[in-house]
C-alpha distance (Angstrom), angle and dihedral (degrees) to the residues before:
residue distance angle dihedral
X1 . . .
X2 3.80 . .
X3 3.82 118.4 .
X4 3.84 114.5 -99.9
X5 3.78 117.2 -110.9
X6 3.79 137.7 -161.0
X7 3.80 121.6 -140.0
X8 3.79 111.8 -139.1
X9 3.84 128.2 177.9
X10 3.79 115.8 -108.3
X11 3.80 127.4 -139.5
X12 3.74 111.5 -61.9
X13 3.79 96.6 36.4
X14 3.80 107.5 141.5
X15 3.81 93.5 -139.1
X16 3.83 92.7 -126.3
X17 3.79 103.3 94.4
X18 3.80 142.8 -1.9
X19 3.78 114.2 -121.8
X20 3.77 121.2 -133.8
X21 3.82 89.0 -132.7
X22 3.79 124.4 84.0
X23 3.79 98.8 -127.0
X24 3.83 93.9 93.4
X25 3.80 101.5 40.9
X26 3.75 136.7 69.5
X27 3.78 129.8 -151.7
X28 3.79 119.3 -117.5
X29 3.78 114.3 -158.9
X30 3.80 108.3 -129.2
X31 3.79 89.7 -144.2
X32 3.82 90.6 66.3
X33 3.81 116.9 83.8
X34 3.78 119.3 -161.7
X35 3.82 118.9 -133.0
X36 3.80 111.7 -146.7
X37 3.80 135.1 -174.6
X38 3.83 107.2 -95.7
X39 3.76 126.1 -131.9
X40 3.78 105.6 -84.4
X41 3.81 103.0 -164.1
X42 3.77 141.3 -72.3
X43 3.82 116.9 -21.8
X44 3.81 92.6 -2.7
X45 3.82 112.0 128.9
X46 3.81 101.7 163.8
X47 3.77 144.9 17.2
X48 3.78 142.8 179.5
X49 3.79 123.8 -93.2
X50 3.80 95.2 -134.0
X51 3.80 98.6 -176.9
X52 3.77 145.1 -25.7
X53 3.76 116.2 -112.5
X54 3.83 91.3 -162.8
X55 3.80 127.1 48.2
X56 3.78 123.7 -120.0
X57 3.80 107.5 -85.8
X58 3.80 93.5 18.7
X59 3.79 122.8 132.3
X60 3.81 115.5 -113.0
X61 3.78 129.5 -168.2
X62 3.80 123.1 -133.3
X63 3.83 111.1 -86.6
X64 3.82 91.3 11.9
X65 3.86 114.0 135.1
X66 3.81 107.5 -94.1
X67 3.81 107.2 172.3
X68 3.79 142.3 -4.9
X69 3.81 117.0 -116.1
X70 3.80 120.3 -162.6
X71 3.80 123.6 -163.2
X72 3.77 135.5 171.4
X73 3.80 88.8 -87.6
X74 3.80 107.9 38.2
X75 3.79 148.9 -22.5
X76 3.77 118.3 -109.4
X77 3.77 137.7 175.0
X78 3.81 115.4 -120.0
X79 3.80 116.7 -147.4
X80 3.80 127.5 -139.9
X81 3.85 111.4 -100.3
X82 3.82 92.6 -145.6
X83 3.78 140.4 8.7
X84 3.81 121.9 -96.4
X85 3.80 145.6 85.5
X86 3.82 115.6 -40.6
X87 3.80 125.5 -130.8
X88 3.81 111.0 -168.2
X89 3.81 116.1 -142.4
X90 3.81 101.7 171.8
X91 3.78 125.3 51.2
X92 3.82 126.0 -132.8
X93 3.78 117.3 -84.4
X94 3.82 95.4 28.8
X95 3.79 122.7 129.5
X96 3.80 111.3 -118.1
X97 3.82 130.7 -169.0
X98 3.78 122.9 -128.6
X99 3.80 107.0 -90.0
X100 3.80 94.5 21.8
X101 3.83 116.5 139.1
X102 3.81 109.3 -117.2
X103 3.81 100.3 168.2
X104 3.78 145.5 -4.1
X105 3.79 129.6 -133.3
X106 3.81 122.3 -148.7
X107 3.78 102.8 -142.0
X108 3.80 93.4 -171.5
X109 3.78 91.0 65.8
X110 3.78 113.8 101.5
X111 3.80 125.3 -129.1
X112 3.82 111.1 -99.6
X113 3.78 114.3 -101.4
X114 3.77 115.6 -101.6
X115 3.80 110.8 -101.6
X116 3.80 113.6 -102.6
X117 3.76 117.3 -108.8
X118 3.83 107.2 -102.1
X119 3.81 112.9 -115.5
X120 3.77 100.3 171.4
X121 3.81 122.7 83.8
X122 3.78 119.7 -95.3
X123 3.81 117.9 -85.5
X124 3.79 116.6 -83.8
X125 3.79 92.1 -111.0
X126 3.77 91.1 58.9
X127 3.79 92.8 44.0
X128 3.79 91.5 50.9
X129 3.75 91.6 55.7
X130 3.79 96.7 -105.8
X131 3.81 111.9 157.9
X132 3.77 116.2 -93.9
X133 3.81 117.1 -120.8
X134 3.77 111.6 -94.0
X135 3.77 115.6 -92.0
X136 3.75 116.0 -110.9
X137 3.80 115.5 -103.5
X138 3.78 117.4 -110.8
X139 3.78 115.6 -98.8
X140 3.79 93.9 -118.6
X141 3.78 116.0 47.8
X142 3.76 119.8 -146.9
X143 3.80 112.1 -87.5
X144 3.83 114.0 -122.3
X145 3.79 121.1 -138.1
X146 3.84 116.6 -113.0
X147 3.79 91.0 -101.8
X148 3.81 91.6 48.7
X149 3.83 90.0 48.4
X150 3.82 90.7 59.1
X151 3.79 93.3 48.0
X152 3.83 92.2 47.9
X153 3.82 91.7 49.0
X154 3.80 92.8 50.9
X155 3.81 91.4 46.5
X156 3.80 94.1 47.6
X157 3.78 93.2 -119.2
X158 3.80 132.2 135.9
X159 3.83 126.0 -137.9
X160 3.80 88.4 -111.0
X161 3.81 89.6 62.1
X162 3.81 92.8 62.6
X163 3.78 132.1 66.4
X164 3.82 109.1 -138.3
X165 3.77 121.6 -139.9
X166 3.80 97.9 -170.2
X167 3.81 127.5 98.5
X168 3.81 110.6 -53.2
X169 3.81 90.7 5.5
X170 3.83 92.6 -61.0
X171 3.80 112.5 169.8
X172 3.80 110.6 -119.8
X173 3.79 127.3 -160.4
X174 3.81 92.3 -103.0
X175 3.84 90.1 53.1
X176 3.80 90.5 54.6
X177 3.82 93.4 45.2
X178 3.79 90.8 49.7
X179 3.80 91.8 51.2
X180 3.79 92.3 46.4
X181 3.78 96.4 48.4
X182 3.81 92.4 46.3
X183 3.80 92.7 53.4
X184 3.80 96.4 -104.5
X185 3.79 119.6 -159.3
X186 3.79 126.0 -59.0
X187 3.79 116.5 -108.4
X188 3.80 113.0 -90.1
X189 3.76 115.7 -93.5
X190 3.81 100.0 20.5
X191 3.79 92.4 107.9
X192 3.81 94.7 -127.2
X193 3.75 131.0 112.6
X194 3.77 123.3 -135.1
X195 3.80 90.7 -106.3
X196 3.82 93.5 53.0
X197 3.76 97.0 42.8
X198 3.80 120.2 96.9
X199 3.81 106.9 -93.1
X200 3.83 108.4 -99.7
X201 3.80 89.4 -144.2
X202 3.80 90.2 66.7
X203 3.79 92.7 49.6
X204 3.80 90.9 51.1
X205 3.80 97.8 48.4
X206 3.80 107.0 27.2
X207 3.81 107.5 10.1
X208 3.81 113.4 -167.5
X209 3.79 119.2 -128.7
X210 3.78 125.0 9.0
X211 3.78 120.4 -5.4
X212 3.81 114.4 -102.4
X213 3.79 137.0 -147.5
X214 3.76 134.3 -159.8
X215 3.79 131.5 -144.7
X216 3.79 126.9 -147.3
X217 3.79 132.1 173.3
X218 3.78 118.3 -109.7
X219 3.76 113.6 -100.4
X220 3.80 119.2 -113.2
X221 3.80 89.6 -107.2
X222 3.82 93.3 49.9
X223 3.82 92.4 47.0
X224 3.76 90.9 52.2
X225 3.80 92.4 46.8
X226 3.82 89.2 51.9
X227 3.79 91.8 48.9
X228 3.82 92.0 47.9
X229 3.81 92.5 49.8
X230 3.79 92.2 50.6
X231 3.80 90.3 45.8
X232 3.78 90.7 52.1
X233 3.80 93.7 48.1
X234 3.81 93.8 45.6
X235 3.80 101.3 41.9
X236 3.82 104.9 37.8
X237 3.78 134.5 64.6
X238 3.79 95.2 -131.6
X239 3.77 121.9 -167.9
X240 3.81 127.8 170.6
X241 3.78 128.9 -148.6
X242 3.81 124.5 -169.9
X243 3.76 139.2 -151.5
X244 3.78 137.8 158.6
X245 3.78 131.3 -125.7
X246 3.80 131.8 -153.6
X247 3.83 106.9 -128.7
X248 3.83 94.7 -166.8
X249 3.81 96.0 104.5
X250 3.82 93.6 50.4
X251 3.78 93.1 45.6
X252 3.80 91.4 49.1
X253 3.82 90.4 48.0
X254 3.79 91.6 51.6
X255 3.80 93.8 46.0
X256 3.81 91.2 50.8
X257 3.81 101.9 42.6
X258 3.80 109.0 15.9
X259 3.80 95.8 98.8
X260 3.81 93.7 50.9
X261 3.80 90.9 39.4
X262 3.80 92.5 54.9
X263 3.78 92.2 45.2
X264 3.80 91.2 53.4
X265 3.82 101.1 38.9
X266 3.82 102.2 25.5
X267 3.80 92.2 -125.7
X268 3.78 135.6 81.3
X269 3.77 122.8 -110.1
X270 3.80 102.9 -108.7
X271 3.76 133.6 -173.3
X272 3.81 94.1 -114.4
X273 3.81 95.3 65.1
X274 3.78 89.3 51.8
X275 3.81 91.7 52.2
X276 3.81 92.2 45.3
X277 3.80 90.5 53.4
X278 3.82 90.5 44.5
X279 3.79 90.2 50.5
X280 3.80 91.0 50.7
X281 3.82 90.8 52.2
X282 3.80 90.8 48.8
X283 3.82 91.9 47.2
X284 3.81 90.3 52.9
X285 3.80 90.0 50.8
X286 3.84 92.6 46.2
X287 3.85 105.5 26.5
X288 3.80 93.5 174.0
X289 3.82 88.6 74.1
X290 3.82 87.2 60.6
X291 3.82 92.7 56.3
X292 3.79 132.1 94.5
X293 3.77 133.9 -144.3
X294 3.81 118.7 -118.8
X295 3.79 109.2 -178.0
X296 3.80 103.8 -58.0
X297 3.81 93.4 -22.5
X298 3.81 125.4 95.6
X299 3.80 109.1 -142.0
X300 3.79 112.0 -151.3
X301 3.81 110.2 -149.6
X302 3.80 114.1 -154.6
X303 3.79 95.2 -163.5
X304 3.80 133.6 67.5
X305 3.79 116.8 -128.2
X306 3.79 106.1 167.4
X307 3.82 120.7 -158.0
X308 3.80 115.3 -146.3
X309 3.81 114.2 -161.5
X310 3.82 114.0 -129.3
X311 3.80 124.2 -170.1
X312 3.82 114.4 -137.0
X313 3.77 134.5 171.1
X314 3.81 89.0 -101.1
X315 3.78 93.8 50.6
X316 3.77 141.3 -86.0
X317 3.81 116.5 -27.6
X318 3.81 127.7 -175.6
X319 3.81 111.8 -152.9
X320 3.79 115.6 -172.1
X321 3.79 128.4 -119.1
X322 3.84 99.8 -150.1
X323 3.82 120.9 -141.8
X324 3.79 92.4 -2.0
X325 3.78 89.5 173.0
X326 3.83 89.2 67.7
X327 3.81 95.2 49.9
X328 3.78 130.1 87.3
X329 3.80 124.0 -133.1
X330 3.83 92.7 -94.7
X331 3.80 93.3 48.5
X332 3.78 90.6 50.9
X333 3.81 92.3 49.4
X334 3.82 91.1 49.8
X335 3.79 92.3 47.5
X336 3.79 93.6 49.0
X337 3.82 91.6 48.2
X338 3.79 91.1 49.2
X339 3.80 94.1 49.0
X340 3.82 93.9 44.2
X341 3.79 91.6 52.4
X342 3.80 92.3 49.1
X343 3.80 90.5 49.5
X344 3.81 94.5 49.6
X345 3.82 92.5 44.1
X346 3.78 91.2 51.3
X347 3.84 90.9 -116.4
X348 3.78 98.3 112.3
X349 3.81 113.9 131.9
X350 3.78 123.4 -133.9
X351 3.79 90.2 -120.4
X352 3.83 89.3 58.5
X353 3.82 89.3 63.7
X354 3.79 101.9 41.5
X355 3.79 123.3 106.0
X356 3.78 124.5 -9.0
X357 3.79 128.0 171.0
X358 3.82 99.5 -147.6
X359 3.81 135.1 12.4
X360 3.81 134.7 -144.8
X361 3.80 121.5 -163.5
X362 3.79 125.5 -174.6
X363 3.79 113.4 -153.9
X364 3.79 88.4 164.0
X365 3.81 91.9 83.9
X366 3.83 86.8 68.1
X367 3.80 93.7 44.8
X368 3.80 99.3 -97.0
X369 3.78 111.3 158.9
X370 3.80 97.7 -173.3
X371 3.81 136.6 -2.4
X372 3.78 142.7 153.5
X373 3.80 108.6 -119.2
X374 3.82 118.7 -143.6
X375 3.79 119.4 -121.8
X376 3.79 120.0 -104.8
X377 3.86 101.8 -138.8
X378 2.95 135.6 -106.6
X379 3.82 84.1 28.3
X380 3.79 114.8 91.2
X381 3.82 100.5 -146.9
X382 3.81 143.8 27.3
X383 3.80 130.4 -169.5
X384 3.80 121.1 -140.6
X385 3.79 121.0 -155.7
X386 3.81 121.0 -163.7
X387 3.79 142.0 -168.6
X388 3.81 120.7 -60.5
X389 3.80 112.6 -116.7
X390 3.77 128.5 -179.0
X391 3.80 107.7 -122.4
X392 3.77 138.0 168.2
X393 3.81 109.5 -103.0
X394 3.78 135.2 168.0
X395 3.81 115.8 -110.2
X396 3.82 119.2 173.2
X397 3.82 89.3 -13.3
X398 3.78 90.7 -55.4
X399 3.80 126.4 113.2
X400 3.83 107.9 -126.4
X401 3.80 137.2 165.2
X402 3.78 113.1 -111.9
X403 3.82 135.9 169.6
X404 3.76 102.8 -108.9
X405 3.80 133.4 -172.0
X406 3.78 128.2 -166.5
X407 3.81 115.5 -134.8
X408 3.81 125.8 -158.6
X409 3.79 126.7 -164.2
X410 3.81 116.3 -166.6
X411 3.79 113.7 -168.6
X412 3.77 141.7 171.6
X413 3.79 105.2 -103.5
X414 3.83 91.0 -158.3
X415 3.81 88.8 71.8
X416 3.81 106.4 20.3
X417 3.80 124.7 51.9
X418 3.77 122.1 -142.2
X419 3.81 93.2 -110.1
X420 3.81 92.4 57.7
X421 3.81 92.5 44.9
X422 3.81 92.9 51.1
X423 3.81 92.9 45.6
X424 3.81 90.5 46.9
X425 3.81 90.3 54.8
X426 3.78 91.8 45.9
X427 3.81 88.9 53.0
X428 3.80 90.3 54.7
X429 3.80 90.0 48.8
X430 3.81 91.2 51.7
X431 3.81 92.4 49.4
X432 3.78 94.6 48.9
X433 3.81 94.2 45.5
X434 3.82 90.2 46.8
X435 3.82 105.9 34.1
X436 3.78 91.7 169.3
X437 3.82 86.8 71.8
X438 3.80 89.8 65.9
X439 3.80 91.5 46.9
X440 3.77 91.2 50.7
X441 3.83 93.0 36.7
X442 3.78 94.6 -130.1
């Protein structure tokens, strides 16, 4: 039986009619499956094909990871839709649009037979201790981080000269520094051995001659972050209000119950879950802060999906804790820990980053004492937490030392008035300083 075919118009077809002749059509073999770039989330139209996980001409199983797609929000492995032999159409590092065809898979091709278990002794050369031929390098080299890229460039090393210890073999800055300070290997083709090359350590610490600089393109994530920040600054009427909160009650609560809490729930009682719950209570009291602006319409959102900013090597990501109002403190802590790990391991899914009605960012973990967070459109507000500092404050007309934290609420003044913003922040302060209110829901 002959193989079925599909008649498709070729370039130049006017789109009005399909000729009976064969001069304006091409034949598509039904045994060939096209691999396209999947939809990667709201408002994302393109991404970067970071690397292929299968070589051209290799056999791939259905649902086996085929390539790594990077977008402005995350990096995710894309699986093969069917089994067969891969033909790569797009090279690594290229920008690809959603829906673009990046490869084909010949589904008629059979899986290679499993190699037979060797029963004969090893060749004499191997038995005599002769060196084995060098193993072939993988098709896709490990991708260095931006910081590692700079170190490698200054040391005269290539990514292939370094063994990465990051997720998926990614080369981290410390990997590059270790290779540079130990001498590393000279770049291929320069005709020098590692022993004759100028020590990279010298070039890093006391470089002879004029000082140098390196240039690198912004990553897809960094470009999108830059675009979003400019969009936020140019399209919103951002205003920030500040307050401070006494962290004594939360610290006392943790000191008293944390051991039993962790034993029961398998997670520590952190500050972030307290602020998420406090934010939910404040959003219920002032629902306009939970809204978003769509053109000239204010969209009131009757659910509470809280974004929690997470710092990763690729940049800031904001995974979403869905329906935070329905979760307890322990559930929130577990969800945040799970999302943060996925983000830092490069395993975050696009759906984990979509949406969100309100965002919390904690610059305090890096030592920030005060800042004005930038809105994450189309959200209308964002809460900034900061470092805890012991300061002298007046309590009941007495000067006492208390652990204090500055809070910052940035909001879109087109939607939210100053009175609501200030009262919203005061509500958060009251909840954090009196956590029993959230437990009792009063």
